[in-house]
N, C-alpha and C positions, 0 to 999 in steps of 0.2 A: 625088342618087338614093337613095331609101330602101331599106333592106334588107328583103327579103320576110319576112313573118312565118312562124313555124314552124306546122305543123299536127300534130295528134295522129295517130300511126299506129294503125290498127285492129288488133285482136288477131290477125286472120288475116295481117297484114303483118309480124308479128314474126319469122316463120320457125319451122319446127318444127311439131309437132302440138299445137295449142293446144286442141283439142276433146276430146282423150282424157284428161279430168281423172281418170278412174278406169280408164283403159285399161291393157292389158297392155304397151304400148310403153314405159311409164314405167320398167319394170325394167331395160331395156337402154339408156335414154337417159343422156347425160352429166349429172352433177349440176348443177342450177341454182345451188345454194349448197353450198359445202364449207367446213367449219369444222375446223381442226386445232389441238389443244392450246391452246384459247382460255383466257386467264387475265385476271382483273380483280381487283386488290387495291386497296382504298381505304385510303390511309395514315391513321394516327392520329397526330396531332401534339400537342405539349405545350409550354407556356411561351410567352414573348414571341417567341422566335426560331422558333417552330413546328418544334421538333425532332421528327423522326419517332421514335416509341417503339413502333410496332407497325403492323399492317395487318389490315383485315377481308378475309378471303379469300372474297369473294362468289362468284366463279367460278374454278375451279382445274383447268384441263386438260380442257376439253370437246372432243370430236371426233365429228362426225357429218356427214351430207350430206342434202340434200333435192333430189329429182328433179322435173322439170317436171310440173305437174298433180297433185302429191302433197300430202297433208295430214299434217304431222308434229305430233302432240300432245305437249305437255310438261306433266308433272304432278309434284307434290311438295308437301311441307309449306311453310307460310309461312316465308320467310327462307332457302330453299334455293338461291336465285340465279336463279330462272326469269325474272323481269322484267329483271334485269340482263343475262342472256343475250340477251333480245330486243332490248334497247337496244344491245348490243354488235354484233349482226349487222346492225342497221340503221345503225350508226355514229353513234348519238346519244350514245354514250360511247366514249372512247378506250381500246382494250384495253391491258392491261399487258404481255401477251405472247400468242403464238400467231399464227394466220393465219386470215383470212376471205377466201374467194374467191367471187366472183359471176360466173357464166358464164366461168370460167377466169381472171378478172382479179383480182389481189390488191388488195383495197380496205382492208386493215387499217389503214394509216396515211395514207390520202389526206387532203389538206387539204380545208377546207370548200368552196373553189372547185372543186376536182377532183371532189368528191362531188356537186355540184349536178346535173350531168347524170344521175348514177346514181339520184338521188331519184325520177326518173320511173318507174324500174323496181322500187324497193323502198319500200314504204309501211308505215305502222304504224297500227293501231287501238288507242287507249289505253283503260286500265281504267276511268277515271272519265269517264262521258259528258258530265258538266257541266263539270268542271275543264279538259277539253281543248278547250272551245269558248269563244271570247272573248265575254263577255256584252255588250260594246259594239258588236259587229258583227251585222249581219243574217245570216240563213242563206245568202242569195245571196252575200254578201261572203265568208263562211267557206268555202263550197264552191268559190267562184270564185278564191280566193287562189292555189292551185297554178298556174293558168294565167298569172297575172300574174308570179309568181316565175320561171317557166320561159320567159316570153316567147312563149307559145303562143296562137294565135287559133283557137278551134274553128270548124268549119264552121257558119255560121249565127249566130255570136256566142257570147259567154260566157254570157249570160242563158239562151239557148235550151238550151245544153249543161247548165247547172246544173239547169234544170227537168227535163231528161231524166233526169239522175242522181237527182233527188228521186223521180221516178216509178219509177225502177229499183229503189229501196230501199223502195218502198211508201208514200211520202209524196206530198202533193198539190203540184203546181207553184205553187199559190196561197200556199204557205208561204215563198216566195222572200223576202218583205220582213219576215218575222217575226224575233223575237229568241229566243235559246236558252231564256230563262225561260218562254216561252209553250208549251213542249213537255214531255211526260212523259219519264221516264227511257228508256223503250224508243225513243221517237221521237228523242231526242238521240243515242242510240247509232247509230240509222240515219243520222243526219246525219254522224256520224264516219265511218261506212262509206262514205257517198257521197263525202266528201272524200278518203278513201284511194283510191277507185276513179277519181277525176277524170282522172288521167293514164294510165289503162290500165296499171297496174303488172303486172309478172310475178310478184313475190313480195309477199305481205301478211303481216305479223307482227301477230297479234291477241293483245293482252295482257289476259287475263281479260275477254273481250268481253261476257260475260253475268252476271258475278258480282254486279253491283250491281242486277240486274233481278229482277222477280217471276218465279215459275216459268212462268206462262203466257206472259209476254213473252220469257223465255229461249227457249222453243220456237220462237217466231216468228223471233227473230234467228238462231238456229242454222239453221233451215230456209232463211232468206234467204241466209246464207253458203254453204250447200250448193248452192242454186239458182244463185247467182252464179258459183260455181266451175264448174258444168256449162255455164253459158251463156258465160262469158268465158275459161275455161281457166286459172283462177288457181291459184297455188301458195300454200299456207298453212303458217305455223308458228303453231299455236294454243296459248296458255299458259292453263291453267285448274286449278282445284282439283277441280272436279266430275268424277269418273271416269265418270259416266253420260254427260255431255256429250261428253267426250273419246272415249268408245267410239262414240258416234253419228257423229262427224264425221271421225275420224282414219283414215288408212291404216296409219301406224306410230306407235308411242308410245315416248317417252323418259321414264324415271322418274329424277328428280333427288333427291339427298340431300346436303345440306351442300356445295354447289358442284360436285358431280360427278354424272355419269350412271352409275347403278348397273345399269340394264337398258334395253335398246333392242330392240324387236321389233315385228312386225306385230300388228295389233289382235287377231286371233283367237288366236294362240298366247300372247300375253301374258295375256289374260283367262282362257283355258282352262288354261294351264300355265305360271304364273309361275315363274321360276327363282330370283329373289332374295328372301330372307326379308322385306325391307322392302316389296317389291311385294305379296307375299302378305298382309302385315299391312294395307296400304292397301285391297286388294280385299276383305278380310274386313269392313271398316268400311262398305262400301256397303250401304245398306238394301235388302232384297228385298221388294217389294210383294206378298206372298203371305199372305193371311189364314190359310191352312191351317197356316202355320208358327208362328202365334202361340202362345206358351206352350211351344214346343219348345226343345230345346237349341240354343244358338248356338255357332257356330265362330269367333266374334269373337276376334281376337288383340289383346290389350292390351299395347302396348309399355311397358316399364318405363323410368322416368327421363325426363329432358327432352332436347331436341335440344342437343348441345354447341355452344359458342360458335364462330362462324367466325373469331374472333380467334386462338384456339388450338385448332384441331381435333385430335381424337385421332390418335395414331400408328396405322400400319397401316390396316386397314379402318375408315372413319369411322363405320360403323354398329355396330361391335363392342360399344360401351358399352350398347346396347339390344337386342342380338341374342341370342336363346336358343340359337343354335348356335355362338356364339363360342368359339374355342380359342386356344391360344397363338400359332399362326401368324397368326390374325386380328389380334392385338394388335401384332404386330411387322412384318408384311409387307403392303403395300398390294396388293390383288388387281387385276390388269389387266382391262380390259373386253375379253373374248374371246368368240368365237362358240362357243356350246354346242350349237346346232342350226341348220339352215339359216335364215338371216335372223333369228336370235335370239341376242343378245349379253347377257352379264351379267358383273358384276364381283363375284365371290363365291368364296371358297375352298371353301364347302360348299353348292353350289346345290341347289335342290329337285329331287327325282327323280334325283339322282346316286347312284352305287353306294354311297357312304358314308351315304346317307340312307335305306337300306332299313329296313323295320320293325324296331324294336329297336336301331337303330344311332344312338345319340346323340340320340334323340327325347324324352328326359325333359324337357328345358327347354321344348320346344314344347308337350308335353302339359300341363306346369305352367301355361304362359301361357294356353292355351285353357281349362284348368280354372278359371283365375281369372275369366274372363268368365262361365263357367257358374255358378261359385259365387256371383257377385254376383246373378245372376238368381234362383238358388234361395234365397239369403238373404232377398231381398225377399219371395218367395212364402211362406217359412217365417214371416217376421215378420208378414205379413198374416194367416196361419193362426193364429199364437199370439194375436194381438190379438183375432181373432174368437172363439177358444175362451175367452179370459179374460173377454170381455164376456158370453158366454153363461153362464159359471160364476157371475158376479156376479148376473145376472138370476135364476138358479136359487136362489142363497142368499137373495136378497131375497124371492123368492116363498115359500120354506120358512119364513123368519122371520115373514112375514105370516100364514101358516096357523097357526103355533104360538101367536101372540098371540090369535087368535080362539078 
């Protein structure tokens, strides 16, 4: 007697409100994903015996939660631990410490066999749309692989379901027998999205889903992710560098710096009233497409120095080596991530708009940093003006010399 094959549950059969992707019920729902004190240190070894001589502290004490139907955006500079965090919560990497809970179940140290059923509910979209696709397999084989690994037989067969998924992400069912090299970058990313959606997951972690694409293609993929969330009730954790993209797709945003979350808030309050100096510096770097501001003074904040090494991060606040507000307490005491306003958390001893940040209270460093950006712009303008004046002066002298010779 053969064992009956499994079928894919529809999104409506999962329980709970799956259609309120941006609804108000999200605020009162239990977290779909809860992360507490997550740590990942990569050991540095030396010698024939591989003796441990240090560790790269890629992720060091992250705590946050994601509610059903919500989109959490994660931003930060390269090397701050964003991608490592994404691989940890999907259990593609083994955490060094902390806890990861999915739907109330601790999945931090589950074995590969115990994680396999969980893979149906937690999927990942990778950064490189070509490197994540096997060039030897057809698109039908790539998108259909999750069904084989989970022992699931879709209604109507695997081929029919794969063709439906290709249509869902804006591709043609005729692409079923083609290979990855026959597609553009945007189409390959759509194939990766189709594969991630094959088993109707509850949580999708997207690691830089549009960073390798042209701007026009980025808009298409971002709008596709948005539409799929509304249609399927998906929950996203989206990792990106582009603050404009994150603002468009996210409900809440976490800002990371050197393995830690320095600010966590809803989209509106973070962009309109950032509390952490690092967040303020990041937002000042976002270009504003306004021709009327051309030639005007810029409020760009240029951070001094380089990002410290995660092998030996600074004591106290990790941002104090580049912060214009840093004081002695910043160098000795690490600030906790605390709530400064409803739904707005920040880890800073001297947050923006705090009483000690009133006009004239310790703002000299900030003014100096802003003036540095303005000075660069004015130096270029003065240099151009001097060049023009020198050229005109030479032409005048040459003209006078010619008149005297006549």
